[in-house]
N, C-alpha and C positions, 0 to 999 in steps of 0.2 A: 467523405468517409475518413475516419480517423485511423491512422496506422497504429498498430500496437507498439507500445513503448518498451524497449528492452530494459529490464530491471537488474539483471545480474551483470557483474563485471565482465564475464566471459562474453555475454551477448553484446554488451556495449563495445568491447574491443573488436569483436568480429564485425559488427555493424559498421564501426568506424573504419575498419580496414576495407570493407567492401565499398563504403561510400567514397573513400579517398581514391580507391582504384577506379570506381565508376567516373569520378570527376576527371581523373587523369585520362581514362579512355575517351571520355567525351571531348576533352580538350584536344587530344591527339586526332580524334575523328573529325572534329570541326575544323581544325587547322589543315588537315589533309584535304578535306572537301573544298574548303575555301581556296587553298593553294592550287588544287587541280582545276577548279572552276576558273580561277584567274589565268592559269597557264593556258588552258584550252581556249578561253576567250581571247587571250593575246594571240594565239595561233590563228584564230579566225580573223582578227584585225590585220595580222600580217598577210594572210591570204587575200583579204580584201584589197590591201595596198598593192600586192603583186598583180591581182586581177585588173585593178584600175577601173576605168569607166568605159572599156571597149563595148561592153554589152549595152548599157544605157545610152551610149553615144550613138549606137545604131538606130535608136528610137528618135533621134533628134531631127532626122531629115524627112520632113514632109509627111510624117505620120504613116510611113510605110509599115506594112505588116511585118512583124518580126521574122516570119518564115521567108519573106522575100530576100533576106540578106544572108540566108544560110550558106550560100555558095560564094559569098564575097571573100575574095582571097586576100584583101588588105587587112582583114581581121576586125573591121568595125562591127560586123554583126555575126561573126562566126560563133555560133553556139556550141560547135563541136569542141571548142577550146575552153568552154566554161564548165564549171562544176555543176553537177546535177543539183537543181534547186536554187541556182543563182537567180537573184531577183534584181530587176532593173526598172527604174522609173525616171521619167522626165517631169520636172516640176517647174511651172512658169507662174511666178507670183505665189498664189495660194491654191493653184489648180494643178492637178496631176493630169498632164496631157496624154501620157502613155505609161503603161505598166505591164510588164511581162515577166515570166519566170521560165527558166530553162527546164525542158521536159525531164521526166523522171528516169529516162534511159538515154544513154549517149546517142547522139545523132537524131534524136526525135524532134529537134527544133525547139522553138519557144512558143509559149501560148500566152495569150493576153489574159491579164488578171482583172476581173471586175471589182474595182475597189469601191467601198462605200464612202459616205461622207466622213465618217470617223477615221477611216484609214487615210483619206486624203489629208485631213487635218493633222494626223500623226506624222505623215511624211513631210508635209509642209513645215512642221515644227522642228525637223531635224536640222541642226546647224551645219552649214557648209564649211566645216573646219578640217575636213580630211581625217577625222577621228571616228573610231567605232562607237556606235550607240545601239543599245538594245531596245527594240520596239515590238509591240504586239499588233499584228495585222489580222483583223477578223477574217479576211478572205483567205489567209494562209495560216500563219502561226507566229511564234516568236522568231524574230530575225535580228541578226546583227548587221546594221547598215552603216554605210559611210557616204557622205554627200560632199560633192565638189561643184564649183562653178563651171558651167558649160561655155562654149564659145559664143553663144547667142544670148548671153545674160540669163540663161535658165540654170536650173540646178539638176545635176545628174546624181541619182541615188543608186548605189550598188549594195546588195545585201546577200548574206548567206544564212541558211537556217541554223538555229541554235539547238535543234533537236538532238544531233549527235553529241554535242557537249552535255546537254541535260541527261541524255541516256547514260553517258559514261559516268557523270557525277552521281546519278541515282544508283547505278550499279555499284559504285564505290561505297555509297551510303549503306546499301543492302549488305555488301560484304563486310563492311566495318561493323554494322549492327550485329551480324551473326557471329563474327569472330570475337568482338568485344563481349557480347553476351555470354558466349561459351567460356571466354576467359574469366568473366566475373563469376560465373557459376562454379568453375573449377577452383578459382582463387578463394571464393567464399567457403567452399567445402574444406579445402586444404587449410585455409586460415582458421576455421573453427577447430579443426583437429590440432593445429599447432598451438592455438591459444589454450585449448583444453589441456594439452600436454604441459604447456608452460605454467599453467595455473594449478597444477595438481597439488603442489605443496600448500598453496593458499586454500584450496578446497579442503585439504585434510585439517588445516587450522580451523576453518569454519565448522567442520563436522565435530571437532573436539569441543569448540566453544558451545555448540548446540547441545552436546551431551552434558557438558558442565551446567548449562543453564537449566536443564531438567532435573538436576539434583536438588533435594530438599535441603536448604541451607539455613532455614530459620531457627531450627533447634535440633538437639540431639548430636550424636557423633557424626562428623562429616569427613569423608575421605575423598578428596579430589583426585581419584586415581587416573582419570584420562589425562594424557599429556600430548601436546602437538608433536608430530614426528620431527625429527631433526632435519634441518635443511642447511644449505650452504650459507654460512653466516655472512658471506660477502654480498649476498643478494638481499633485496628488500624483503622478500618473503621469509628468508632465513632470519633476518633481524626481527620481524614481526613474531615468528614462531618462538624465538628465544625470549623475547620480552613477554610473550603470553605465558610461556612456561614459568618464567620467573615470577610473574604476577600470581599464577596459580599456587606457587610455592608459598608466597607471602600470605595469600588468602587462607590456604590450608593451615598454616601455622597460627594465624589469628583465630580461626575457627576452633582449632584444637585447644588453644588457651581458653577461649570462651566456654567450650564444652567442659573443660576441667573445672573452671570457676563455677559453672552452673551445677556440676555434680557435687562440688564441695558445699555450695549453698543449699542444694536440695537435701544432701545428707544431713547438713546441720539442722535444717528445718524439720526433717523427719525425726532425727534423734531428739531435738529439743522438744518437739511436740509430744513424742512418746514419753520422754522423761518427765514432762510437766503434768502429764495426766494423773500420775500418782499423787504428787503434792497438792494439786488442785482438788482432787477428790478427797484428800485427807482434810484440807482446810474446810471444805464444804461439809464433810461429815462432823468435824468438831463443832462447826457453827450450829448445825442441826441438833447435835447432842446438847450443846449449851442452852439452846432454846427450849429443850425438853426438861430442863432442871426444875424439880418440883418446888423449890423454895422461892421466896420472893426475890425478884431481880429488878434492879432499877430500870426505869423506862429508857433511859439513855443507853444502857447496856443492851437492852433488847433491840433497840433501834440499830445499834452498831452491829450486833450479831446478824440482824436481818440484812443489813447492807453487805456484810461479809459473805453471807450465803448467796445473795443476789449476784455480787461481783464474781464470786467463785463459780457460780453457774454460768455466767457470761464468759468468764475466762475458759471454762471447760468447753463451751461451744466453739470458741475461737481456736482452742487447741485441736479439737476434733476437725474443724474446717482446715486448719493448716496441715494436719496429718493427711487428710483426704487429698488436698492439692499436691502434697509431696508424693503421695502414692500414684496419683494420676500422672504427675510429671515423670515419675520413674517408669511409666509405661506398664504398670501392673494391670493385667486384664480384668475387666469387669465381668459380671455374670452375663451370659448370653441365653436368656430364657424368654419365651414368649410373654410379653407384658401387654395387658389390656390397658392401653393408654386412656381410653374413655372412662374406665372406672377410676383411674388415678385422678383424672380431671374432676370428676364428681366429688371424690373424697377431699381433694385439695380446696375446692371452692367451698365445701361445707365447713372445713376448718377455718378458711379465711373469713367467712361470714361470722363465725363465732368471735374471731379476733378483731374484726372491724365492723361492728353492727351499724356504724354511722355511714357506711358506704353502700352504694347500690351495686349488687353483683348480678351479672347476667351471663348466660351460657349460650353458645352457638355450636351445636354438635351435629355431625353428619348422622344419617339414619343408621348406617352400619357401624359397628364397633371398629375402632382403629387399633391394630395390634402391631407392635414393633418388637424386634429382638433386643434385649438389653437387661439392665439391672433395675428392677422395680424400685428398690429403695432410693437409688441415686436419681432416677427419673422423677420420683415423688419429691425429692429434695429440690430439683429444678423448678417444678411447679410451685412449691411452697416459697422458694426464694423470690420468684418473679411476682407472685401475688403479694408477698410481704413488701417487696420493693414498691409496688404500685400503691399499696395501702399507706406506707410510711411517707411517700412523696406526694400525696394528693390530699387536699383538704376534705373534711367530712362533707358528705353529700355528693362526692364525685362518683361517676359511674365507671366501673371496671368490668370489662368484657373479656371473657376467656373463650376462644374459639378453637376448634380442632377439626381438621379435615384431612383427607388423603388425596394427594395430587400425584398422579402416576404411581411411582414406587416410593413416595416420600410422605411421611406424616408431618403436617404443617400445624404448629401450635402457635397461637397469637394471644398476647396479653395486651389489651388496649385500655387506656384511660383518657379521660378528658381533663386531666389536671394541667398545671402550669407548664409542664414539659421539662426536659433536661436542658440545663444551661449550655450554650454553645461551647464554652471552654471546657466543659466536663465530658461532652460526647466522645471525643477521640480516645479518652482513657476510661470510659465507663466500665469496661470489662477488666481493667487492671486491678491488681490486689491492693487492698487498703485505699481504694478510691472512694471518696465521699463527696456526694453532691450537697448542695445547699438546701436543707430540708425546711428552712424558714423563708423560702422565696415566695410563699403565698400564705395568706392569712388562714389560720386553722390547720396548717399542716403539722402533724405530730412531730414533736421536737426531741424524741428519744434518740439515742446514739446506737449505731450498729458496729459490726466488726469491719465493714468495708470489704468483705470477702464473698458476699452473696452472689453478685453477678459474675465474679471471676469463677466461682464454682459452677454456675450455670454454663459458662463458656467452656470450661474444662470438661464437664460431664458430657455436653453436647458433642464436643470434639472427640472424646473417648468413644462415643457411639457412632462415629463416622459422620456426624452432622455439623451444624453451624448455628450461630445465633446472630441476629442483626437488630439494629436499633433505627427507628425512624421517629424523630421527635420534632415537634414545633409547639408553640403555645396553643393549648387546647386539644392536643392530640399527640399521644405517645404510644408507640407500638413496639413491643419486643416480639420478634419472630424466631421461633426455633424450628429447625428442619432436621428430621432424623429419618434415616433409611428405614422403610417399613418392610414387613414380610412380603414375599412374592405371593400372588394370588394362587 
């Protein structure tokens, strides 16, 4: 099972504090248990040395029963002077000839212990060095034994049970676990509160950064009003807060200058477009008037006047597009009336078929009409620009498909063609103003020039309606997708 990973700084600090405290408690507990176990074992060894071999020595004489020596006043077999549970054994070679243990109550005498083969091998393996060794006897339990050489060349083994030592050590382990566990719980709770209180300034800085990150900074007037609360400049958090506030000030100044520059440029474009409309219309009118002259006019002059009229018309369209973009940039609201987008699609495809009879035009419409709130004239301009873009950038014979459907609460409009696609270096800036693709990238593609504002108007109008436009292009498949919020059912 994988433990959850702490992600916040507060959680990591608290977890680190608890882990360090747990390691410290474990080290103290282990050291205490090991030291107590060693101390008590040493006491057992000392007790064994003080007891000596009086009890096993009483088993050395002729195999007498241990109870026969209970009244021996010389102490050889006096069990009344032995600790309850004292074990004695006489080993000759690899054979245990006698083994007995002092009764469970004082004065109860000793009882013979029936040892198995494994116990005899264990006792025979105890070195006769006069030092304590811990062994496990199946007939009894764990014992601390000491062996010495007897007078007859045999080995006398004396032992005391380790159960009191183990019970004391286990009790210490239980107490340490309870105390250290409670200490860890209290320390973890108190540490979490302390870390939370210590990191409050940093939390306020993070909250301020989150609010700033949600502000729209891409365009328009921006005011970075949130600032991190002041903190002690001598602390790390205080220095971070001060640096963050300074950075916000610099960013706000840069955004203010950018907005002022955009406003000046937008105002210039709007004013220039507005002022150019009159002279462009005048030039076009004079050209049309000159072409209506009843007298003979040289062919070259007629051709020049026709070119003047055509370029004046093109310039007028460009001025109108620039004026539209300037108004959209300025945030001027569009109409918000119910628009039957299905009817607009039908009209736009009909116009496109007349302008591009060499292309194959197909429609994919939903059974129910799709209605959106918006400006019908501007939405028709979006359709016309997308279809004109597909016609101009694909060779004759290409198939252009216009589909419209409603997905949830959004109208999804797609213009797909099987032409050569948009060049990779053009895709990132295809919706920028005055962005031109290479119209001669495939044989048969129309070579006329445009203003480079068509797709930028599509993006601006879609955005003004609360929608978006995307491009997915590769050789043989190019799709422009426009999404516009639709009316509620």
